[in-house]
C-alpha positions as CSV (number, residue, x, y, z in Angstrom):
1,M,25.7,-17.7,1.9
2,P,26.3,-14.2,0.1
3,D,26.8,-10.8,1.6
4,H,23.0,-10.0,0.7
5,E,22.9,-6.5,2.8
6,N,25.6,-5.3,0.7
7,S,23.9,-6.5,-2.9
8,P,22.5,-4.3,-4.7
9,F,19.3,-3.4,-5.3
10,Y,17.8,-2.5,-8.6
11,I,14.4,-0.4,-8.9
12,Y,12.3,0.6,-11.6
13,N,13.3,4.5,-12.5
14,S,10.0,5.2,-14.1
15,L,11.5,8.3,-15.3
16,S,14.3,6.5,-17.1
17,R,12.0,4.1,-17.9
18,K,14.6,1.1,-17.4
19,K,15.5,-0.3,-13.7
20,E,18.6,1.2,-11.8
21,V,21.1,0.2,-9.1
22,F,19.1,2.4,-6.1
23,E,21.8,4.2,-5.4
24,P,20.5,7.3,-2.5
25,L,21.9,10.6,-2.4
26,N,23.6,10.7,1.1
27,P,24.0,7.5,2.5
28,P,23.0,5.6,4.9
29,F,20.3,8.4,4.6
30,V,16.6,7.7,2.2
31,G,13.9,10.2,2.0
32,L,10.8,8.3,0.4
33,Y,7.7,10.7,-0.2
34,V,4.6,9.1,-1.6
35,C,1.6,10.4,-2.7
36,G,-0.9,9.8,-0.2
37,P,-5.0,9.4,-0.1
38,T,-7.0,12.4,-0.3
39,V,-9.6,11.9,2.3
40,Y,-13.3,12.2,1.7
41,G,-14.5,8.4,1.6
42,D,-13.7,5.1,3.1
43,P,-9.9,3.7,2.0
44,H,-10.6,0.7,-1.0
45,L,-8.3,-1.5,-2.7
46,G,-6.8,1.2,-4.7
47,H,-5.7,2.4,-1.5
48,A,-4.4,-0.7,-0.7
49,R,-2.4,-1.5,-3.2
50,A,-0.5,1.5,-2.8
51,A,-0.1,1.1,0.9
52,V,1.1,-2.0,0.4
53,T,3.8,-1.6,-2.2
54,F,5.7,1.5,-0.8
55,D,5.3,-0.5,3.1
56,V,7.3,-3.0,1.4
57,L,9.9,-0.7,0.0
58,Y,10.0,0.8,3.1
59,R,10.6,-2.2,5.2
60,F,12.9,-3.7,2.7
61,L,15.2,-0.3,2.8
62,K,15.3,-0.3,6.7
63,Y,15.8,-4.5,6.7
64,K,18.8,-3.4,4.2
65,G,20.8,-1.3,6.8
66,Y,19.4,2.4,5.6
67,K,17.9,4.8,7.8
68,V,14.8,5.8,5.8
69,R,12.8,8.6,6.4
70,Y,9.1,7.7,4.4
71,V,7.0,10.8,4.1
72,R,3.1,10.6,3.1
73,N,1.1,13.1,2.6
74,I,-2.6,13.7,3.5
75,T,-4.6,15.7,0.7
76,D,-7.5,17.6,2.5
77,V,-8.0,20.4,-0.2
78,G,-7.7,21.5,-3.7
79,H,-8.2,18.0,-5.0
80,L,-11.3,18.4,-7.7
81,E,-13.7,15.8,-9.2
82,H,-11.9,15.8,-12.5
83,E,-8.2,15.6,-12.2
84,E,-6.8,15.9,-15.6
85,T,-9.2,18.6,-16.5
86,E,-8.8,20.7,-13.0
87,Q,-12.9,20.7,-13.4
88,G,-15.6,20.3,-10.7
89,E,-16.5,20.6,-7.1
90,D,-13.2,20.1,-4.2
91,K,-13.9,16.2,-3.4
92,I,-13.8,17.7,0.3
93,L,-16.1,20.4,-0.2
94,K,-18.5,17.8,-1.9
95,K,-18.6,15.1,0.9
96,A,-19.4,18.1,3.4
97,R,-22.1,19.3,1.3
98,L,-23.6,16.1,1.3
99,E,-23.3,15.0,4.6
100,Q,-24.2,18.8,6.0
101,V,-21.4,18.7,7.8
102,E,-18.0,20.7,8.1
103,P,-15.1,20.1,5.6
104,M,-12.8,19.3,8.5
105,E,-15.2,16.4,9.7
106,I,-15.1,15.1,6.9
107,V,-11.1,15.2,6.6
108,H,-11.3,14.1,10.4
109,K,-13.7,11.3,10.3
110,Y,-11.9,9.5,6.6
111,T,-8.3,10.1,8.0
112,I,-9.0,8.0,11.1
113,S,-10.9,5.8,8.6
114,Y,-7.5,5.7,6.5
115,H,-5.4,4.4,9.0
116,E,-7.7,1.5,10.3
117,G,-7.5,0.1,7.2
118,M,-4.1,0.2,6.4
119,D,-3.3,-0.8,10.0
120,A,-5.1,-3.9,9.6
121,L,-3.1,-4.2,6.4
122,N,0.2,-4.6,8.7
123,C,1.3,-1.3,6.7
124,L,3.8,0.7,8.9
125,R,2.5,4.3,9.3
126,P,5.0,6.8,7.7
127,D,7.6,9.0,10.0
128,I,5.6,12.1,8.9
129,E,2.5,12.6,7.6
130,P,1.7,15.8,6.4
131,T,-1.7,17.4,5.6
132,A,-2.1,20.6,2.3
133,S,-4.0,22.3,4.8
134,G,-0.8,23.3,7.0
135,H,1.4,23.6,4.5
136,I,-0.6,26.9,3.4
137,I,2.4,29.3,4.3
138,E,4.9,27.4,2.3
139,Q,2.8,26.7,-0.7
140,I,2.5,30.7,-1.0
141,K,6.3,30.8,-1.0
142,L,7.0,28.4,-3.6
143,I,4.3,30.4,-5.7
144,E,6.1,33.8,-5.1
145,K,9.2,32.2,-6.4
146,I,8.3,30.9,-9.5
147,L,6.3,34.1,-10.0
148,E,9.5,35.5,-9.3
149,K,11.4,33.7,-12.2
150,G,8.7,34.1,-14.6
151,F,7.1,30.9,-15.3
152,A,3.8,31.5,-13.7
153,Y,1.3,34.4,-14.5
154,E,-1.8,35.9,-12.1
155,V,-5.1,36.9,-13.7
156,N,-8.0,38.2,-11.2
157,G,-6.6,36.2,-8.2
158,N,-5.5,33.1,-9.8
159,I,-2.3,32.4,-10.5
160,Y,-1.1,29.7,-13.1
161,F,2.0,28.2,-14.4
162,D,3.0,29.0,-17.8
163,L,3.7,25.8,-19.3
164,E,4.3,27.3,-22.9
165,K,7.4,29.1,-21.4
166,Y,8.5,26.4,-19.3
167,R,8.4,23.9,-22.3
168,K,10.9,26.1,-24.8
169,E,13.5,25.5,-21.7
170,E,12.9,22.1,-19.8
171,P,10.5,19.0,-21.6
172,Y,7.0,18.2,-20.3
173,G,5.6,14.6,-20.5
174,I,9.2,13.5,-19.7
175,L,7.2,10.8,-16.7
176,S,4.1,9.9,-18.4
177,G,5.6,9.9,-22.1
178,K,2.6,12.0,-23.0
179,V,2.2,14.5,-25.3
180,L,0.5,17.8,-24.7
181,E,-0.6,18.9,-27.7
182,D,-2.6,15.4,-27.5
183,L,-3.9,16.2,-24.5
184,Q,-7.6,17.6,-23.5
185,A,-7.2,21.1,-22.4
186,G,-8.9,22.3,-19.0
187,S,-9.0,24.5,-16.4
188,R,-10.6,24.5,-12.9
189,D,-14.6,25.7,-14.0
190,T,-15.1,26.9,-17.6
191,E,-14.9,30.4,-16.6
192,G,-11.4,30.6,-15.9
193,M,-10.8,29.4,-19.9
194,D,-10.8,33.0,-20.9
195,E,-7.6,33.8,-18.6
196,K,-5.0,30.8,-19.5
197,K,-2.2,32.2,-22.0
198,S,-3.0,28.3,-22.3
199,P,-5.4,25.9,-22.1
200,H,-2.8,23.3,-20.7
201,D,-2.0,25.8,-18.1
202,F,-2.6,24.6,-14.9
203,A,-3.5,26.4,-11.6
204,L,-1.1,27.0,-8.3
205,W,-3.2,29.6,-6.9
206,K,-7.2,29.9,-7.0
207,K,-9.3,32.8,-6.1
208,A,-12.6,31.5,-3.9
209,T,-15.7,31.9,-5.0
210,P,-18.1,33.2,-2.7
211,E,-19.4,29.8,-2.1
212,H,-15.8,28.2,-1.6
213,I,-15.5,27.7,2.5
214,M,-11.9,26.3,2.3
215,R,-10.5,29.9,1.9
216,W,-6.9,31.3,2.9
217,D,-5.3,34.8,2.7
218,S,-2.8,35.5,0.1
219,P,-1.2,38.1,-2.0
220,W,-3.9,38.2,-4.4
221,G,-6.9,37.5,-2.3
222,E,-8.4,34.6,-0.5
223,G,-8.2,31.4,-2.1
224,Y,-6.9,28.1,-2.2
225,P,-3.6,26.0,-3.4
226,G,-3.7,23.9,-6.3
227,W,-3.5,20.2,-6.0
228,H,-0.1,19.6,-7.6
229,L,1.8,22.3,-5.7
230,E,0.8,21.0,-2.1
231,C,2.9,18.0,-2.6
232,T,5.9,19.7,-4.1
233,V,6.0,21.7,-1.2
234,M,5.6,19.0,1.5
235,S,8.4,16.6,-0.5
236,L,10.6,19.3,-0.3
237,K,10.1,20.5,3.0
238,Y,10.9,17.3,4.5
239,L,13.0,15.8,2.7
240,G,15.2,19.0,0.9
241,N,15.4,19.8,-2.6
242,Q,16.3,16.8,-3.9
243,F,15.7,13.5,-2.2
244,D,15.9,10.0,-2.9
245,I,12.6,8.4,-4.1
246,H,9.6,9.5,-5.1
247,G,6.3,6.7,-5.1
248,G,2.7,7.1,-6.2
249,G,0.0,5.1,-7.6
250,L,0.8,4.4,-11.6
251,D,-2.3,7.4,-12.1
252,L,-0.5,10.1,-10.3
253,Q,2.1,10.1,-13.2
254,F,0.3,12.6,-15.4
255,P,-0.8,15.2,-14.8
256,H,0.0,15.3,-10.9
257,H,3.7,13.9,-11.1
258,E,4.8,15.8,-14.1
259,A,3.8,19.1,-12.3
260,E,5.4,18.4,-9.7
261,I,8.9,17.6,-11.5
262,A,7.9,21.0,-13.7
263,Q,7.4,22.9,-10.6
264,C,10.2,21.8,-8.8
265,K,12.6,22.7,-11.7
266,C,11.3,26.3,-12.5
267,A,12.2,27.1,-8.3
268,Y,15.5,25.2,-8.1
269,G,16.9,23.9,-11.5
270,H,16.5,20.2,-10.5
271,D,14.1,17.4,-10.6
272,P,13.0,16.7,-6.9
273,A,13.4,13.3,-6.9
274,K,16.2,10.9,-8.2
275,Y,13.4,7.7,-8.2
276,W,9.7,7.7,-9.7
277,V,8.4,4.3,-8.8
278,H,5.0,3.6,-10.1
279,N,2.7,0.9,-8.7
280,N,-0.4,-0.7,-11.1
281,M,-3.5,-0.6,-10.8
282,I,-6.2,-2.9,-9.3
283,T,-9.1,-3.5,-11.9
284,I,-12.5,-4.6,-11.6
285,D,-13.9,-7.5,-14.5
286,G,-11.1,-5.7,-16.5
287,A,-11.9,-1.7,-16.0
288,K,-9.9,0.3,-13.4
289,M,-11.5,0.7,-10.1
290,S,-12.3,4.1,-9.0
291,K,-15.1,5.7,-6.9
292,S,-15.6,7.9,-9.8
293,A,-17.0,4.7,-11.8
294,G,-18.5,3.4,-8.8
295,N,-16.8,0.1,-9.4
296,F,-14.9,0.3,-5.9
297,I,-14.6,-2.2,-2.7
298,N,-13.9,-0.7,0.5
299,L,-11.9,-2.8,2.8
300,D,-14.5,-3.0,5.6
301,E,-16.9,-4.4,3.1
302,L,-14.0,-6.8,1.6
303,F,-13.1,-7.9,5.3
304,E,-16.8,-8.3,6.5
305,G,-17.9,-10.0,3.5
306,D,-20.2,-7.3,2.6
307,H,-20.1,-6.8,-1.0
308,E,-22.0,-8.0,-3.8
309,K,-18.9,-9.5,-6.1
310,I,-17.3,-11.5,-3.0
311,E,-18.9,-15.2,-1.1
312,K,-17.4,-14.2,2.1
313,G,-15.6,-11.7,4.2
314,Y,-11.3,-12.1,4.1
315,S,-9.0,-11.2,6.6
316,P,-6.6,-8.2,5.8
317,M,-3.8,-10.6,5.6
318,V,-5.5,-12.9,2.7
319,V,-5.9,-9.2,1.0
320,R,-2.4,-8.0,1.9
321,F,-1.4,-11.3,0.7
322,L,-3.4,-11.4,-2.5
323,I,-1.3,-7.7,-3.3
324,L,2.1,-9.3,-3.2
325,Q,1.5,-12.2,-5.7
326,S,1.6,-10.1,-7.9
327,H,4.4,-7.6,-8.8
328,Y,4.0,-4.5,-8.1
329,R,4.4,-2.7,-11.5
330,S,1.6,-5.4,-12.8
331,K,-2.1,-4.9,-13.1
332,I,-4.2,-7.2,-10.4
333,D,-7.4,-8.4,-11.4
334,F,-10.0,-8.6,-8.2
335,S,-12.6,-11.1,-8.0
336,N,-13.2,-13.7,-5.5
337,D,-11.8,-16.6,-6.9
338,A,-8.3,-14.5,-6.3
339,L,-9.1,-13.8,-3.4
340,R,-10.3,-17.8,-2.6
341,A,-6.6,-18.6,-4.0
342,A,-4.6,-16.1,-1.7
343,E,-6.8,-17.5,1.4
344,K,-5.2,-21.0,0.5
345,G,-1.8,-19.7,-0.3
346,Y,-1.5,-17.5,2.8
347,N,-3.1,-20.5,5.0
348,R,-0.3,-23.0,3.4
349,L,2.6,-20.6,3.8
350,M,1.7,-19.8,7.8
351,T,1.5,-23.0,8.4
352,A,4.5,-23.8,7.1
353,V,6.1,-20.5,9.1
354,D,4.3,-22.2,12.4
355,L,5.8,-25.7,12.0
356,I,9.8,-24.2,11.4
357,Q,9.4,-22.2,15.0
358,K,8.7,-25.5,16.8
359,M,11.3,-27.1,15.3
360,E,14.1,-28.3,16.8
361,P,17.2,-27.9,14.5
362,P,19.4,-30.7,13.4
363,R,22.1,-31.9,15.9
364,D,25.0,-32.7,13.9
365,S,26.4,-28.8,13.5
366,S,29.3,-30.3,11.1
367,S,30.1,-28.0,8.5
368,G,29.8,-30.3,5.6
369,E,26.8,-30.1,2.8
370,K,24.1,-33.0,3.9
371,T,21.7,-34.1,0.8
372,A,18.6,-31.8,1.5
373,D,21.3,-28.4,1.9
374,A,21.6,-27.1,-1.6
375,E,17.9,-26.9,-2.5
376,I,16.7,-25.3,1.0
377,L,20.2,-22.8,0.0
378,D,18.9,-22.3,-3.1
379,A,15.5,-21.2,-2.3
380,C,16.8,-18.7,0.1
381,E,19.1,-17.2,-2.3
382,R,16.5,-16.8,-4.7
383,C,14.4,-15.0,-1.7
384,H,17.3,-12.4,-1.8
385,K,17.5,-11.7,-5.8
386,A,14.0,-11.6,-6.0
387,I,13.2,-8.9,-3.6
388,N,16.5,-7.0,-5.0
389,D,15.5,-7.4,-8.2
390,D,12.7,-4.3,-8.1
391,L,11.0,-5.7,-5.0
392,N,9.6,-9.0,-6.8
393,T,7.2,-9.9,-4.2
394,A,5.8,-12.6,-6.6
395,Q,8.9,-14.4,-7.1
396,V,9.9,-14.2,-3.1
397,L,6.7,-16.4,-2.6
398,A,7.6,-18.6,-4.7
399,A,10.4,-19.2,-3.2
400,L,9.2,-19.2,-0.2
401,F,6.5,-21.8,-1.0
402,D,9.9,-24.1,-2.1
403,L,10.6,-23.5,1.4
404,S,7.4,-24.4,2.9
405,S,7.6,-28.1,0.9
406,K,10.8,-28.7,2.8
407,I,9.6,-27.4,6.2
408,N,6.5,-29.4,5.7
409,A,8.6,-32.6,4.0
410,L,10.9,-32.5,7.2
411,H,7.7,-32.1,9.7
412,N,6.2,-35.0,7.8
413,Q,9.6,-37.2,8.1
414,Q,10.1,-37.1,3.9
415,I,12.9,-35.5,4.2
416,S,15.2,-36.9,7.7
417,M,17.0,-34.0,9.6
418,E,20.3,-35.7,9.0
419,D,19.8,-34.5,5.4
420,V,20.3,-31.1,6.7
421,S,23.0,-29.4,8.2
422,A,22.5,-27.2,10.8
423,E,23.8,-24.1,9.0
424,A,20.9,-24.6,5.8
425,F,18.0,-25.6,8.9
426,E,19.0,-21.9,10.6
427,T,19.1,-19.8,7.5
428,M,16.2,-21.4,6.2
429,K,13.8,-20.6,9.5
430,S,15.9,-17.2,9.3
431,T,15.0,-16.6,5.7
432,V,11.4,-17.5,6.4
433,N,11.0,-15.5,9.3
434,D,12.5,-12.1,7.7
435,F,11.0,-12.8,4.7
436,V,7.5,-13.4,6.2
437,F,7.6,-11.2,9.0
438,D,10.3,-8.1,8.2
439,V,10.2,-8.0,4.3
440,L,6.7,-8.7,2.9
441,G,4.9,-8.0,6.3
442,L,2.2,-10.8,6.6
443,M,1.5,-11.9,10.3
444,A,-0.2,-14.5,12.0
445,D,-3.9,-13.9,11.4
446,S,-6.1,-13.5,14.6
447,K,-9.3,-14.6,11.7
448,Q,-6.9,-17.4,11.3
449,D,-7.2,-19.0,14.8
450,D,-11.0,-17.8,15.2
451,S,-11.4,-20.3,12.0
452,K,-9.5,-23.0,13.8
453,T,-11.1,-22.9,16.7
454,E,-14.7,-23.1,15.7
455,E,-13.8,-26.1,12.9
456,L,-12.6,-28.0,16.5
457,V,-15.3,-27.2,18.2
458,N,-17.8,-28.2,15.6
459,L,-15.5,-31.6,15.7
460,L,-16.2,-32.3,19.0
461,I,-19.7,-31.2,18.7
462,D,-20.0,-33.9,16.3
463,I,-18.1,-36.7,18.0
464,R,-20.5,-35.4,21.3
465,R,-23.4,-35.6,18.6
466,K,-22.8,-39.6,18.1
467,A,-22.1,-40.4,21.2
468,R,-25.4,-39.2,22.8
469,E,-26.8,-41.3,19.5
470,R,-24.9,-44.5,20.6
471,K,-26.1,-43.4,24.8
472,D,-22.5,-43.4,25.3
473,F,-23.7,-40.3,27.7
474,E,-20.7,-40.4,30.0
475,T,-18.7,-38.9,27.1
476,S,-21.3,-36.9,26.2
477,D,-21.2,-34.8,29.0
478,K,-17.8,-34.9,29.5
479,I,-17.0,-33.0,26.1
480,R,-19.7,-30.6,27.5
481,D,-18.6,-30.0,30.9
482,D,-14.5,-30.0,29.8
483,L,-15.3,-27.6,27.2
484,Q,-17.5,-25.0,29.4
485,K,-14.0,-25.6,31.7
486,I,-12.3,-23.8,28.8
487,G,-15.0,-20.6,28.2
488,V,-16.8,-22.8,25.4
489,R,-20.5,-23.0,26.6
490,L,-22.9,-25.5,24.4
491,K,-26.3,-24.8,23.6
492,D,-28.6,-27.9,22.8
493,E,-31.8,-27.0,20.9
494,K,-34.2,-27.8,18.6
495,G,-32.2,-27.6,15.4
496,G,-29.0,-28.6,16.8
497,T,-26.0,-27.7,18.6
498,T,-24.4,-24.2,19.2
499,F,-21.7,-23.0,20.9
500,E,-20.3,-19.4,22.6
501,I,-17.7,-18.7,23.8
502,D,-16.9,-16.5,26.6
503,S,-14.7,-13.4,26.3
């Protein structure tokens, strides 16, 4: 087998609009920054898509032997309702006002909720998870640096980025491909429109109005930072002035990531990241899922089945499997049918994983290839090729299903163990384990186990019912008594027999 650890890894760079060989700036170290959530509500499927995408990237880089520092921020101030126009109320302030609590109570509550959702999806926690409000001093210093370089200006305690001056020296829109003249102009509020040199200038610092609770002292008076500034500061602080990968959802390309590039180039003379990686969106009925549009589904609703678009609750691993079935740069259209198909696929894969753990390897350890070796080794090789080709998890799963078919055929003796060499068997077993658990981040599902237990108990109840109909009370009582010994208590009622499992 080839040396997969040293195989080239190709990743699509949104900046160049092509796949590039991944070559870290300071190997074996890799710096990965991902834009995290604005914590003003429970996590939903959109959050899950981004988290799973970059969890797989994080896992795979570590699998290849890199020493990765993964930084994902928490936005807890400065993110306004209308992102592109910078208008409306601060999302966290609005939620705090509606719930009549302090803004930091909202932040604390929904940060915990986000962590619980991502933990359920088996997403590894980042190495560093900074908050915007914890880096106000650094943000003020960066503003001062941009002002010093002449790319920002102050008006009435507000600091704006001078986009027209920047465009005379650097192109703007290189990441998103958007043309500035075609875009709607906007500001944080309509009152600020007259302050700007250009309607396209974005706020680095905004003076706090009397009713604005979240405010900090600055050289320009009390105020709060701009949303775009936060990620620039936190990424550079923990990963250096230039790092390897900056990730986020496709909807963040403009204006957020374009602004990050402009701020960094003004302050330090270069792009902050070598590679820009963006995951595509999840749609519902063909429309982008978003809180503002009202067509979103929270993870808790998805797990519990408490939503009109699904017929039942689905386990976190089924949701993760659904996301992995598509390439991260492709859209996923959410539906109950898609979830049901993902559940079947997940169960099929995990059944094969369980089978191969229990199989005894072939006794023949000779080096010669057997008749089944070629197809097994080819499927193993395709797993590595697919993941190295821009994290193509869909193709990885296709190869894993081919291996699952081989595992099932061995289990059912459709393929004899004599047709498989020990080397091919061990390669198959290690490939399945490595990719299912370490790279794709799937795991055995406790809900799946509970479902199987329920099915088995119901099967025994049905056998017991038929025994009683035959007046075979000895068998009926034995089933009841034996189940009780292992903590399953049957209850005979008018409507039939139910059961409880002791905890």
